[in-house]
N, CA, C and O atoms as a Tinker XYZ file with bonds, in Angstrom:
   548  protein
     1  N    116.214000   97.173000  147.877000    73     2
     2  CA   115.571000   96.109000  148.651000    64     1     3
     3  C    116.269000   94.786000  148.341000    63     2     4     5
     4  O    116.446000   94.417000  147.180000    81     3
     5  N    116.655000   94.093000  149.388000    73     3     6
     6  CA   117.334000   92.809000  149.207000    64     5     7
     7  C    116.280000   91.727000  149.085000    63     6     8     9
     8  O    115.788000   91.201000  150.083000    81     7
     9  N    115.942000   91.406000  147.850000    73     7    10
    10  CA   114.865000   90.459000  147.590000    64     9    11
    11  C    115.372000   89.030000  147.670000    63    10    12    13
    12  O    116.379000   88.683000  147.054000    81    11
    13  N    114.666000   88.200000  148.438000    73    11    14
    14  CA   115.053000   86.785000  148.517000    64    13    15
    15  C    114.311000   86.031000  147.419000    63    14    16    17
    16  O    113.097000   86.159000  147.260000    81    15
    17  N    115.068000   85.248000  146.674000    73    15    18
    18  CA   114.488000   84.527000  145.546000    64    17    19
    19  C    114.640000   83.040000  145.786000    63    18    20    21
    20  O    115.750000   82.545000  145.984000    81    19
    21  N    113.521000   82.325000  145.770000    73    19    22
    22  CA   113.561000   80.880000  145.972000    64    21    23
    23  C    113.516000   80.187000  144.617000    63    22    24    25
    24  O    112.462000   80.081000  143.990000    81    23
    25  N    114.694000   79.711000  144.173000    73    23    26
    26  CA   114.746000   79.078000  142.848000    64    25    27
    27  C    114.091000   77.701000  142.843000    63    26    28    29
    28  O    113.887000   77.115000  141.779000    81    27
    29  N    113.763000   77.184000  144.018000    73    27    30
    30  CA   113.050000   75.895000  144.075000    64    29    31
    31  C    111.552000   76.075000  143.881000    63    30    32    33
    32  O    110.817000   75.102000  143.711000    81    31
    33  N    111.109000   77.313000  143.908000    73    31    34
    34  CA   109.718000   77.645000  143.647000    64    33    35
    35  C    109.360000   77.123000  142.249000    63    34    36    37
    36  O    110.137000   77.289000  141.308000    81    35
    37  N    108.212000   76.508000  142.114000    73    35    38
    38  CA   107.778000   75.897000  140.859000    64    37    39
    39  C    107.810000   76.806000  139.650000    63    38    40    41
    40  O    107.967000   76.345000  138.520000    81    39
    41  N    107.660000   78.110000  139.889000    73    39    42
    42  CA   107.652000   79.072000  138.771000    64    41    43
    43  C    108.957000   79.036000  137.980000    63    42    44    45
    44  O    108.980000   79.390000  136.802000    81    43
    45  N    110.049000   78.606000  138.631000    73    43    46
    46  CA   111.366000   78.661000  138.008000    64    45    47
    47  C    111.766000   77.350000  137.354000    63    46    48    49
    48  O    112.893000   77.202000  136.882000    81    47
    49  N    110.827000   76.384000  137.325000    73    47    50
    50  CA   111.167000   75.076000  136.751000    64    49    51
    51  C    111.463000   75.163000  135.262000    63    50    52    53
    52  O    112.327000   74.448000  134.755000    81    51
    53  N    110.754000   76.033000  134.563000    73    51    54
    54  CA   110.969000   76.181000  133.124000    64    53    55
    55  C    112.248000   76.979000  132.887000    63    54    56    57
    56  O    112.333000   78.161000  133.222000    81    55
    57  N    113.234000   76.310000  132.304000    73    55    58
    58  CA   114.540000   76.941000  132.070000    64    57    59
    59  C    114.413000   78.196000  131.202000    63    58    60    61
    60  O    115.234000   79.108000  131.305000    81    59
    61  N    113.386000   78.243000  130.351000    73    59    62
    62  CA   113.197000   79.399000  129.466000    64    61    63
    63  C    112.831000   80.655000  130.255000    63    62    64    65
    64  O    113.177000   81.768000  129.857000    81    63
    65  N    112.132000   80.471000  131.372000    73    63    66
    66  CA   111.765000   81.604000  132.227000    64    65    67
    67  C    113.037000   82.209000  132.828000    63    66    68    69
    68  O    113.216000   83.427000  132.827000    81    67
    69  N    113.911000   81.348000  133.337000    73    67    70
    70  CA   115.161000   81.808000  133.944000    64    69    71
    71  C    116.055000   82.464000  132.896000    63    70    72    73
    72  O    116.617000   83.534000  133.129000    81    71
    73  N    116.184000   81.808000  131.731000    73    71    74
    74  CA   117.015000   82.349000  130.643000    64    73    75
    75  C    116.467000   83.693000  130.181000    63    74    76    77
    76  O    117.225000   84.637000  129.957000    81    75
    77  N    115.157000   83.776000  130.040000    73    75    78
    78  CA   114.514000   85.018000  129.615000    64    77    79
    79  C    114.776000   86.134000  130.619000    63    78    80    81
    80  O    115.043000   87.273000  130.235000    81    79
    81  N    114.700000   85.804000  131.898000    73    79    82
    82  CA   114.946000   86.789000  132.958000    64    81    83
    83  C    116.393000   87.275000  132.902000    63    82    84    85
    84  O    116.666000   88.466000  133.050000    81    83
    85  N    117.313000   86.338000  132.688000    73    83    86
    86  CA   118.736000   86.684000  132.613000    64    85    87
    87  C    118.996000   87.624000  131.431000    63    86    88    89
    88  O    119.675000   88.643000  131.561000    81    87
    89  N    118.439000   87.252000  130.281000    73    87    90
    90  CA   118.624000   88.073000  129.080000    64    89    91
    91  C    118.018000   89.463000  129.267000    63    90    92    93
    92  O    118.611000   90.472000  128.885000    81    91
    93  N    116.831000   89.493000  129.859000    73    91    94
    94  CA   116.141000   90.763000  130.093000    64    93    95
    95  C    116.961000   91.640000  131.034000    63    94    96    97
    96  O    117.093000   92.843000  130.812000    81    95
    97  N    117.512000   91.032000  132.087000    73    95    98
    98  CA   118.340000   91.781000  133.034000    64    97    99
    99  C    119.475000   92.490000  132.297000    63    98   100   101
   100  O    119.696000   93.684000  132.498000    81    99
   101  N    120.195000   91.759000  131.444000    73    99   102
   102  CA   121.324000   92.355000  130.730000    64   101   103
   103  C    120.880000   93.366000  129.686000    63   102   104   105
   104  O    121.571000   94.354000  129.437000    81   103
   105  N    119.714000   93.117000  129.070000    73   103   106
   106  CA   119.236000   94.046000  128.052000    64   105   107
   107  C    118.764000   95.364000  128.675000    63   106   108   109
   108  O    118.879000   96.423000  128.058000    81   107
   109  N    118.233000   95.291000  129.897000    73   107   110
   110  CA   117.674000   96.475000  130.553000    64   109   111
   111  C    118.712000   97.324000  131.278000    63   110   112   113
   112  O    118.385000   98.410000  131.757000    81   111
   113  N    119.947000   96.859000  131.371000    73   111   114
   114  CA   120.985000   97.661000  132.024000    64   113   115
   115  C    121.136000   98.994000  131.291000    63   114   116   117
   116  O    121.057000   99.029000  130.063000    81   115
   117  N    121.348000  100.079000  132.014000    73   115   118
   118  CA   121.515000  101.384000  131.363000    64   117   119
   119  C    122.689000  101.368000  130.382000    63   118   120   121
   120  O    122.659000  102.032000  129.346000    81   119
   121  N    123.717000  100.602000  130.728000    73   119   122
   122  CA   124.854000  100.423000  129.827000    64   121   123
   123  C    125.091000   98.921000  129.722000    63   122   124   125
   124  O    125.011000   98.214000  130.726000    81   123
   125  N    125.385000   98.421000  128.512000    73   123   126
   126  CA   125.575000   96.967000  128.358000    64   125   127
   127  C    126.766000   96.440000  129.163000    63   126   128   129
   128  O    127.577000   97.216000  129.669000    81   127
   129  N    126.859000   95.136000  129.272000    73   127   130
   130  CA   127.976000   94.502000  129.976000    64   129   131
   131  C    129.301000   94.967000  129.374000    63   130   132   133
   132  O    130.251000   95.258000  130.101000    81   131
   133  N    129.361000   95.036000  128.042000    73   131   134
   134  CA   130.518000   95.657000  127.387000    64   133   135
   135  C    130.162000   97.134000  127.250000    63   134   136   137
   136  O    129.282000   97.483000  126.464000    81   135
   137  N    130.834000   98.010000  128.006000    73   135   138
   138  CA   130.475000   99.435000  127.988000    64   137   139
   139  C    130.529000  100.013000  126.571000    63   138   140   141
   140  O    131.294000   99.549000  125.726000    81   139
   141  N    129.704000  101.032000  126.332000    73   139   142
   142  CA   129.669000  101.683000  125.018000    64   141   143
   143  C    131.069000  102.104000  124.571000    63   142   144   145
   144  O    131.404000  102.030000  123.389000    81   143
   145  N    131.882000  102.549000  125.536000    73   143   146
   146  CA   133.236000  103.020000  125.220000    64   145   147
   147  C    134.116000  101.918000  124.628000    63   146   148   149
   148  O    135.107000  102.203000  123.956000    81   147
   149  N    133.747000  100.658000  124.880000    73   147   150
   150  CA   134.562000   99.527000  124.418000    64   149   151
   151  C    134.013000   98.866000  123.154000    63   150   152   153
   152  O    134.675000   98.024000  122.548000    81   151
   153  N    132.786000   99.258000  122.757000    73   151   154
   154  CA   132.132000   98.566000  121.636000    64   153   155
   155  C    133.006000   98.537000  120.385000    63   154   156   157
   156  O    133.303000   97.469000  119.851000    81   155
   157  N    133.418000   99.726000  119.918000    73   155   158
   158  CA   134.196000   99.799000  118.677000    64   157   159
   159  C    135.522000   99.049000  118.788000    63   158   160   161
   160  O    135.998000   98.465000  117.814000    81   159
   161  N    136.109000   99.071000  119.974000    73   159   162
   162  CA   137.385000   98.377000  120.194000    64   161   163
   163  C    137.220000   96.864000  120.051000    63   162   164   165
   164  O    138.054000   96.196000  119.440000    81   163
   165  N    136.132000   96.328000  120.622000    73   163   166
   166  CA   135.871000   94.888000  120.503000    64   165   167
   167  C    135.598000   94.508000  119.046000    63   166   168   169
   168  O    136.074000   93.477000  118.571000    81   167
   169  N    134.832000   95.341000  118.341000    73   167   170
   170  CA   134.524000   95.050000  116.936000    64   169   171
   171  C    135.817000   95.079000  116.114000    63   170   172   173
   172  O    136.040000   94.213000  115.268000    81   171
   173  N    136.666000   96.082000  116.371000    73   171   174
   174  CA   137.943000   96.170000  115.648000    64   173   175
   175  C    138.809000   94.947000  115.943000    63   174   176   177
   176  O    139.460000   94.419000  115.041000    81   175
   177  N    138.822000   94.500000  117.182000    73   175   178
   178  CA   139.639000   93.344000  117.571000    64   177   179
   179  C    139.157000   92.069000  116.879000    63   178   180   181
   180  O    139.962000   91.282000  116.381000    81   179
   181  N    137.840000   91.873000  116.850000    73   179   182
   182  CA   137.300000   90.616000  116.300000    64   181   183
   183  C    137.483000   90.567000  114.779000    63   182   184   185
   184  O    137.467000   89.489000  114.185000    81   183
   185  N    137.656000   91.732000  114.155000    73   183   186
   186  CA   137.862000   91.782000  112.704000    64   185   187
   187  C    139.305000   91.464000  112.309000    63   186   188   189
   188  O    139.593000   91.269000  111.128000    81   187
   189  N    140.217000   91.409000  113.292000    73   187   190
   190  CA   141.627000   91.147000  112.968000    64   189   191
   191  C    141.783000   89.774000  112.330000    63   190   192   193
   192  O    141.235000   88.783000  112.814000    81   191
   193  N    142.531000   89.731000  111.247000    73   191   194
   194  CA   142.708000   88.471000  110.517000    64   193   195
   195  C    143.736000   87.567000  111.198000    63   194   196   197
   196  O    143.615000   86.342000  111.155000    81   195
   197  N    144.733000   88.165000  111.819000    73   195   198
   198  CA   145.767000   87.399000  112.513000    64   197   199
   199  C    145.159000   86.855000  113.815000    63   198   200   201
   200  O    144.865000   87.618000  114.735000    81   199
   201  N    144.975000   85.532000  113.881000    73   199   202
   202  CA   144.276000   84.931000  115.023000    64   201   203
   203  C    144.993000   85.172000  116.353000    63   202   204   205
   204  O    144.344000   85.333000  117.387000    81   203
   205  N    146.315000   85.196000  116.331000    73   203   206
   206  CA   147.075000   85.436000  117.558000    64   205   207
   207  C    146.813000   86.846000  118.071000    63   206   208   209
   208  O    146.530000   87.047000  119.251000    81   207
   209  N    146.913000   87.828000  117.161000    73   207   210
   210  CA   146.664000   89.219000  117.547000    64   209   211
   211  C    145.222000   89.408000  117.996000    63   210   212   213
   212  O    144.952000   90.119000  118.965000    81   211
   213  N    144.298000   88.766000  117.284000    73   211   214
   214  CA   142.878000   88.870000  117.646000    64   213   215
   215  C    142.681000   88.359000  119.071000    63   214   216   217
   216  O    142.031000   89.011000  119.888000    81   215
   217  N    143.243000   87.196000  119.359000    73   215   218
   218  CA   143.102000   86.600000  120.692000    64   217   219
   219  C    143.682000   87.481000  121.783000    63   218   220   221
   220  O    143.072000   87.659000  122.837000    81   219
   221  N    144.866000   88.032000  121.528000    73   219   222
   222  CA   145.509000   88.907000  122.513000    64   221   223
   223  C    144.704000   90.190000  122.716000    63   222   224   225
   224  O    144.533000   90.655000  123.843000    81   223
   225  N    144.214000   90.754000  121.613000    73   223   226
   226  CA   143.441000   92.004000  121.695000    64   225   227
   227  C    142.165000   91.824000  122.504000    63   226   228   229
   228  O    141.850000   92.646000  123.365000    81   227
   229  N    141.428000   90.745000  122.229000    73   227   230
   230  CA   140.183000   90.510000  122.959000    64   229   231
   231  C    140.500000   90.290000  124.441000    63   230   232   233
   232  O    139.801000   90.803000  125.315000    81   231
   233  N    141.550000   89.531000  124.710000    73   231   234
   234  CA   141.944000   89.280000  126.107000    64   233   235
   235  C    142.281000   90.592000  126.822000    63   234   236   237
   236  O    141.844000   90.816000  127.951000    81   235
   237  N    143.058000   91.455000  126.163000    73   235   238
   238  CA   143.431000   92.751000  126.756000    64   237   239
   239  C    142.197000   93.627000  126.969000    63   238   240   241
   240  O    142.082000   94.307000  127.989000    81   239
   241  N    141.277000   93.607000  126.003000    73   239   242
   242  CA   140.060000   94.408000  126.137000    64   241   243
   243  C    139.209000   93.933000  127.305000    63   242   244   245
   244  O    138.688000   94.748000  128.065000    81   243
   245  N    139.066000   92.625000  127.453000    73   243   246
   246  CA   138.295000   92.081000  128.573000    64   245   247
   247  C    138.958000   92.503000  129.891000    63   246   248   249
   248  O    138.276000   92.905000  130.833000    81   247
   249  N    140.287000   92.409000  129.950000    73   247   250
   250  CA   141.028000   92.819000  131.161000    64   249   251
   251  C    140.844000   94.296000  131.476000    63   250   252   253
   252  O    140.876000   94.699000  132.639000    81   251
   253  N    140.649000   95.108000  130.424000    73   251   254
   254  CA   140.540000   96.558000  130.603000    64   253   255
   255  C    139.135000   97.005000  131.022000    63   254   256   257
   256  O    138.921000   98.187000  131.295000    81   255
   257  N    138.185000   96.080000  131.076000    73   255   258
   258  CA   136.824000   96.450000  131.467000    64   257   259
   259  C    136.810000   96.893000  132.927000    63   258   260   261
   260  O    137.629000   96.439000  133.726000    81   259
   261  N    135.872000   97.786000  133.276000    73   259   262
   262  CA   135.724000   98.145000  134.694000    64   261   263
   263  C    135.485000   96.865000  135.512000    63   262   264   265
   264  O    134.847000   95.932000  135.024000    81   263
   265  N    135.998000   96.818000  136.760000    73   263   266
   266  CA   135.912000   95.587000  137.563000    64   265   267
   267  C    134.524000   94.939000  137.618000    63   266   268   269
   268  O    134.411000   93.720000  137.495000    81   267
   269  N    133.475000   95.736000  137.801000    73   267   270
   270  CA   132.124000   95.154000  137.881000    64   269   271
   271  C    131.739000   94.465000  136.573000    63   270   272   273
   272  O    131.128000   93.396000  136.581000    81   271
   273  N    132.100000   95.084000  135.457000    73   271   274
   274  CA   131.791000   94.513000  134.141000    64   273   275
   275  C    132.617000   93.240000  133.928000    63   274   276   277
   276  O    132.097000   92.211000  133.496000    81   275
   277  N    133.900000   93.330000  134.238000    73   275   278
   278  CA   134.815000   92.202000  134.055000    64   277   279
   279  C    134.367000   90.991000  134.886000    63   278   280   281
   280  O    134.271000   89.876000  134.372000    81   279
   281  N    134.097000   91.227000  136.169000    73   279   282
   282  CA   133.754000   90.122000  137.070000    64   281   283
   283  C    132.409000   89.507000  136.719000    63   282   284   285
   284  O    132.231000   88.292000  136.812000    81   283
   285  N    131.463000   90.347000  136.316000    73   283   286
   286  CA   130.148000   89.840000  135.890000    64   285   287
   287  C    130.304000   89.013000  134.623000    63   286   288   289
   288  O    129.698000   87.949000  134.486000    81   287
   289  N    131.126000   89.511000  133.690000    73   287   290
   290  CA   131.357000   88.774000  132.450000    64   289   291
   291  C    131.979000   87.410000  132.738000    63   290   292   293
   292  O    131.600000   86.406000  132.136000    81   291
   293  N    132.930000   87.385000  133.658000    73   291   294
   294  CA   133.611000   86.129000  134.000000    64   293   295
   295  C    132.605000   85.094000  134.513000    63   294   296   297
   296  O    132.622000   83.941000  134.081000    81   295
   297  N    131.743000   85.503000  135.423000    73   295   298
   298  CA   130.749000   84.595000  136.010000    64   297   299
   299  C    129.721000   84.173000  134.961000    63   298   300   301
   300  O    129.391000   82.992000  134.844000    81   299
   301  N    129.213000   85.153000  134.192000    73   299   302
   302  CA   128.205000   84.847000  133.168000    64   301   303
   303  C    128.760000   83.877000  132.133000    63   302   304   305
   304  O    128.111000   82.887000  131.796000    81   303
   305  N    129.970000   84.160000  131.623000    73   303   306
   306  CA   130.536000   83.315000  130.581000    64   305   307
   307  C    130.933000   81.938000  131.105000    63   306   308   309
   308  O    130.887000   80.953000  130.368000    81   307
   309  N    131.324000   81.868000  132.381000    73   307   310
   310  CA   131.611000   80.549000  132.975000    64   309   311
   311  C    130.323000   79.725000  132.982000    63   310   312   313
   312  O    130.333000   78.534000  132.670000    81   311
   313  N    129.216000   80.376000  133.343000    73   311   314
   314  CA   127.918000   79.706000  133.329000    64   313   315
   315  C    127.534000   79.280000  131.902000    63   314   316   317
   316  O    127.090000   78.153000  131.684000    81   315
   317  N    127.710000   80.190000  130.936000    73   315   318
   318  CA   127.348000   79.872000  129.549000    64   317   319
   319  C    128.208000   78.731000  129.000000    63   318   320   321
   320  O    127.731000   77.912000  128.215000    81   319
   321  N    129.468000   78.679000  129.413000    73   319   322
   322  CA   130.334000   77.564000  129.002000    64   321   323
   323  C    129.789000   76.237000  129.538000    63   322   324   325
   324  O    129.851000   75.211000  128.862000    81   323
   325  N    129.257000   76.275000  130.756000    73   323   326
   326  CA   128.651000   75.055000  131.328000    64   325   327
   327  C    127.403000   74.670000  130.559000    63   326   328   329
   328  O    127.148000   73.488000  130.331000    81   327
   329  N    126.613000   75.678000  130.154000    73   327   330
   330  CA   125.409000   75.400000  129.359000    64   329   331
   331  C    125.817000   74.687000  128.062000    63   330   332   333
   332  O    125.169000   73.729000  127.639000    81   331
   333  N    126.894000   75.165000  127.444000    73   331   334
   334  CA   127.366000   74.594000  126.170000    64   333   335
   335  C    127.849000   73.153000  126.354000    63   334   336   337
   336  O    127.722000   72.337000  125.441000    81   335
   337  N    128.398000   72.836000  127.523000    73   335   338
   338  CA   128.844000   71.456000  127.779000    64   337   339
   339  C    127.690000   70.470000  127.622000    63   338   340   341
   340  O    127.909000   69.302000  127.303000    81   339
   341  N    126.461000   70.940000  127.847000    73   339   342
   342  CA   125.281000   70.075000  127.754000    64   341   343
   343  C    124.514000   70.290000  126.455000    63   342   344   345
   344  O    123.307000   70.054000  126.398000    81   343
   345  N    125.218000   70.742000  125.400000    73   343   346
   346  CA   124.544000   71.079000  124.135000    64   345   347
   347  C    123.783000   69.901000  123.529000    63   346   348   349
   348  O    122.808000   70.100000  122.805000    81   347
   349  N    124.226000   68.674000  123.822000    73   347   350
   350  CA   123.507000   67.502000  123.292000    64   349   351
   351  C    122.073000   67.476000  123.827000    63   350   352   353
   352  O    121.140000   67.145000  123.096000    81   351
   353  N    121.902000   67.828000  125.107000    73   351   354
   354  CA   120.566000   67.803000  125.711000    64   353   355
   355  C    119.800000   69.102000  125.466000    63   354   356   357
   356  O    118.595000   69.074000  125.216000    81   355
   357  N    120.498000   70.248000  125.537000    73   355   358
   358  CA   119.779000   71.524000  125.483000    64   357   359
   359  C    119.827000   72.217000  124.117000    63   358   360   361
   360  O    119.197000   73.256000  123.924000    81   359
   361  N    120.574000   71.640000  123.173000    73   359   362
   362  CA   120.707000   72.191000  121.816000    64   361   363
   363  C    121.236000   73.630000  121.816000    63   362   364   365
   364  O    120.954000   74.392000  120.891000    81   363
   365  N    122.000000   74.004000  122.845000    73   363   366
   366  CA   122.586000   75.341000  122.897000    64   365   367
   367  C    124.073000   75.244000  122.586000    63   366   368   369
   368  O    124.890000   74.963000  123.463000    81   367
   369  N    124.405000   75.480000  121.330000    73   367   370
   370  CA   125.804000   75.449000  120.895000    64   369   371
   371  C    126.425000   76.814000  121.171000    63   370   372   373
   372  O    125.741000   77.753000  121.577000    81   371
   373  N    127.723000   76.904000  120.946000    73   371   374
   374  CA   128.409000   78.195000  121.067000    64   373   375
   375  C    127.709000   79.219000  120.171000    63   374   376   377
   376  O    127.473000   80.355000  120.581000    81   375
   377  N    127.380000   78.806000  118.947000    73   375   378
   378  CA   126.760000   79.713000  117.979000    64   377   379
   379  C    125.375000   80.178000  118.460000    63   378   380   381
   380  O    125.046000   81.360000  118.357000    81   379
   381  N    124.576000   79.255000  118.980000    73   379   382
   382  CA   123.231000   79.664000  119.412000    64   381   383
   383  C    123.286000   80.596000  120.616000    63   382   384   385
   384  O    122.496000   81.535000  120.706000    81   383
   385  N    124.206000   80.349000  121.540000    73   383   386
   386  CA   124.370000   81.257000  122.692000    64   385   387
   387  C    124.822000   82.632000  122.197000    63   386   388   389
   388  O    124.343000   83.658000  122.679000    81   387
   389  N    125.742000   82.646000  121.238000    73   387   390
   390  CA   126.248000   83.918000  120.697000    64   389   391
   391  C    125.114000   84.713000  120.039000    63   390   392   393
   392  O    125.058000   85.936000  120.168000    81   391
   393  N    124.225000   84.030000  119.347000    73   391   394
   394  CA   123.095000   84.687000  118.687000    64   393   395
   395  C    122.142000   85.278000  119.732000    63   394   396   397
   396  O    121.612000   86.375000  119.556000    81   395
   397  N    121.937000   84.530000  120.821000    73   395   398
   398  CA   121.031000   84.982000  121.879000    64   397   399
   399  C    121.634000   86.149000  122.667000    63   398   400   401
   400  O    120.943000   87.122000  122.967000    81   399
   401  N    122.927000   86.048000  123.003000    73   399   402
   402  CA   123.526000   87.034000  123.902000    64   401   403
   403  C    124.350000   88.131000  123.235000    63   402   404   405
   404  O    124.583000   89.175000  123.844000    81   403
   405  N    124.797000   87.919000  121.996000    73   403   406
   406  CA   125.624000   88.921000  121.321000    64   405   407
   407  C    125.061000   90.337000  121.368000    63   406   408   409
   408  O    125.700000   91.238000  121.912000    81   407
   409  N    123.868000   90.541000  120.803000    73   407   410
   410  CA   123.303000   91.898000  120.750000    64   409   411
   411  C    122.918000   92.449000  122.133000    63   410   412   413
   412  O    122.780000   93.659000  122.306000    81   411
   413  N    122.747000   91.550000  123.113000    73   411   414
   414  CA   122.361000   91.960000  124.466000    64   413   415
   415  C    123.557000   92.444000  125.265000    63   414   416   417
   416  O    123.446000   93.398000  126.035000    81   415
   417  N    124.701000   91.793000  125.087000    73   415   418
   418  CA   125.868000   92.084000  125.915000    64   417   419
   419  C    126.742000   93.189000  125.358000    63   418   420   421
   420  O    127.427000   93.877000  126.115000    81   419
   421  N    126.728000   93.371000  124.038000    73   419   422
   422  CA   127.465000   94.508000  123.499000    64   421   423
   423  C    126.693000   95.112000  122.349000    63   422   424   425
   424  O    126.271000   94.431000  121.414000    81   423
   425  N    126.525000   96.415000  122.455000    73   423   426
   426  CA   125.795000   97.139000  121.412000    64   425   427
   427  C    126.321000   98.560000  121.362000    63   426   428   429
   428  O    126.832000   99.079000  122.354000    81   427
   429  N    126.192000   99.188000  120.198000    73   427   430
   430  CA   126.692000  100.567000  120.063000    64   429   431
   431  C    125.802000  101.536000  120.839000    63   430   432   433
   432  O    124.626000  101.258000  121.074000    81   431
   433  N    126.368000  102.665000  121.230000    73   431   434
   434  CA   125.615000  103.677000  121.975000    64   433   435
   435  C    124.461000  104.210000  121.129000    63   434   436   437
   436  O    123.383000  104.495000  121.651000    81   435
   437  N    124.691000  104.344000  119.818000    73   435   438
   438  CA   123.653000  104.843000  118.925000    64   437   439
   439  C    123.392000  103.802000  117.859000    63   438   440   441
   440  O    124.290000  103.431000  117.103000    81   439
   441  N    122.146000  103.328000  117.805000    73   439   442
   442  CA   121.782000  102.288000  116.854000    64   441   443
   443  C    121.692000  102.881000  115.453000    63   442   444   445
   444  O    120.603000  103.124000  114.933000    81   443
   445  N    122.842000  103.104000  114.862000    73   443   446
   446  CA   122.809000  103.620000  113.501000    64   445   447
   447  C    123.734000  102.747000  112.651000    63   446   448   449
   448  O    124.426000  101.871000  113.170000    81   447
   449  N    123.735000  102.995000  111.356000    73   447   450
   450  CA   124.607000  102.215000  110.491000    64   449   451
   451  C    124.022000  100.842000  110.238000    63   450   452   453
   452  O    122.825000  100.611000  110.410000    81   451
   453  N    124.880000   99.949000  109.832000    73   451   454
   454  CA   124.433000   98.633000  109.418000    64   453   455
   455  C    124.284000   97.684000  110.610000    63   454   456   457
   456  O    125.249000   97.054000  111.044000    81   455
   457  N    123.062000   97.595000  111.128000    73   455   458
   458  CA   122.814000   96.767000  112.312000    64   457   459
   459  C    123.071000   95.286000  112.044000    63   458   460   461
   460  O    123.579000   94.573000  112.910000    81   459
   461  N    122.720000   94.824000  110.843000    73   459   462
   462  CA   122.936000   93.409000  110.512000    64   461   463
   463  C    124.428000   93.094000  110.535000    63   462   464   465
   464  O    124.846000   92.035000  111.003000    81   463
   465  N    125.221000   94.028000  110.024000    73   463   466
   466  CA   126.664000   93.863000  109.997000    64   465   467
   467  C    127.210000   93.842000  111.426000    63   466   468   469
   468  O    128.041000   93.003000  111.775000    81   467
   469  N    126.724000   94.789000  112.252000    73   467   470
   470  CA   127.127000   94.825000  113.661000    64   469   471
   471  C    126.845000   93.486000  114.333000    63   470   472   473
   472  O    127.680000   92.950000  115.063000    81   471
   473  N    125.638000   92.952000  114.068000    73   471   474
   474  CA   125.209000   91.738000  114.744000    64   473   475
   475  C    126.160000   90.577000  114.483000    63   474   476   477
   476  O    126.457000   89.796000  115.387000    81   475
   477  N    126.636000   90.466000  113.253000    73   475   478
   478  CA   127.591000   89.411000  112.908000    64   477   479
   479  C    128.808000   89.510000  113.828000    63   478   480   481
   480  O    129.262000   88.507000  114.379000    81   479
   481  N    129.333000   90.727000  113.990000    73   479   482
   482  CA   130.533000   90.920000  114.806000    64   481   483
   483  C    130.230000   90.801000  116.297000    63   482   484   485
   484  O    131.048000   90.281000  117.056000    81   483
   485  N    129.054000   91.282000  116.722000    73   483   486
   486  CA   128.659000   91.149000  118.127000    64   485   487
   487  C    128.640000   89.662000  118.500000    63   486   488   489
   488  O    129.149000   89.268000  119.549000    81   487
   489  N    128.050000   88.854000  117.633000    73   487   490
   490  CA   127.967000   87.419000  117.887000    64   489   491
   491  C    129.358000   86.790000  117.886000    63   490   492   493
   492  O    129.643000   85.907000  118.695000    81   491
   493  N    130.225000   87.243000  116.977000    73   491   494
   494  CA   131.582000   86.695000  116.897000    64   493   495
   495  C    132.374000   86.998000  118.160000    63   494   496   497
   496  O    133.169000   86.170000  118.606000    81   495
   497  N    132.165000   88.183000  118.741000    73   495   498
   498  CA   132.858000   88.537000  119.984000    64   497   499
   499  C    132.437000   87.575000  121.092000    63   498   500   501
   500  O    133.285000   87.028000  121.797000    81   499
   501  N    131.137000   87.369000  121.243000    73   499   502
   502  CA   130.626000   86.465000  122.291000    64   501   503
   503  C    131.141000   85.050000  122.051000    63   502   504   505
   504  O    131.565000   84.371000  122.986000    81   503
   505  N    131.103000   84.612000  120.799000    73   503   506
   506  CA   131.594000   83.281000  120.429000    64   505   507
   507  C    133.076000   83.132000  120.803000    63   506   508   509
   508  O    133.491000   82.115000  121.359000    81   507
   509  N    133.850000   84.154000  120.488000    73   507   510
   510  CA   135.287000   84.127000  120.764000    64   509   511
   511  C    135.548000   84.019000  122.269000    63   510   512   513
   512  O    136.374000   83.215000  122.701000    81   511
   513  N    134.848000   84.824000  123.062000    73   511   514
   514  CA   135.060000   84.796000  124.515000    64   513   515
   515  C    134.651000   83.436000  125.079000    63   514   516   517
   516  O    135.298000   82.928000  125.995000    81   515
   517  N    133.596000   82.850000  124.546000    73   515   518
   518  CA   133.166000   81.518000  125.001000    64   517   519
   519  C    134.210000   80.454000  124.674000    63   518   520   521
   520  O    134.561000   79.638000  125.526000    81   519
   521  N    134.705000   80.466000  123.433000    73   519   522
   522  CA   135.639000   79.412000  123.021000    64   521   523
   523  C    137.026000   79.620000  123.643000    63   522   524   525
   524  O    137.777000   78.660000  123.817000    81   523
   525  N    137.364000   80.859000  123.975000    73   523   526
   526  CA   138.687000   81.163000  124.545000    64   525   527
   527  C    138.602000   81.498000  126.035000    63   526   528   529
   528  O    139.486000   82.160000  126.578000    81   527
   529  N    137.545000   81.043000  126.685000    73   527   530
   530  CA   137.293000   81.417000  128.080000    64   529   531
   531  C    138.504000   81.239000  128.995000    63   530   532   533
   532  O    138.873000   82.157000  129.727000    81   531
   533  N    139.117000   80.063000  128.951000    73   531   534
   534  CA   140.223000   79.796000  129.888000    64   533   535
   535  C    141.444000   80.659000  129.611000    63   534   536   537
   536  O    142.199000   80.990000  130.525000    81   535
   537  N    141.637000   81.022000  128.346000    73   535   538
   538  CA   142.751000   81.906000  127.983000    64   537   539
   539  C    142.462000   83.349000  128.443000    63   538   540   541
   540  O    143.346000   84.044000  128.944000    81   539
   541  N    141.224000   83.770000  128.262000    73   539   542
   542  CA   140.843000   85.156000  128.567000    64   541   543
   543  C    140.753000   85.411000  130.077000    63   542   544   545
   544  O    141.176000   86.462000  130.559000    81   543
   545  N    140.208000   84.458000  130.807000    73   543   546
   546  CA   140.039000   84.643000  132.250000    64   545   547
   547  C    141.053000   83.794000  133.011000    63   546   548
   548  O    141.073000   83.811000  134.242000    81   547
């Protein structure tokens, strides 16, 4: 069903409602924005100590995503970069966005092992893509 959504409707005035809906949408996807098949690859890339290699690896991994995932990521991250531009008013820094979206956008197929450890790297991946947006896309 092609649902028409009126964002001028008063219900959408609270930015938290819209943000919550966006986060919920990505969390409820059967497969995350970063497909399960790519999770370990992204974690391995973000752990690289050589910053040049890390940057190239993440860029190549983003390019290798299925088109729907890649294009959605491009639009979402462009939007999140704009949100960060207004961090003085909205208090949403790169780090806070990464904390909010990291575990939602990429997660392992099976929630086992050290989840806290995973979360650190999940957030770092999101942070990296945000800070390197123009290089990656």
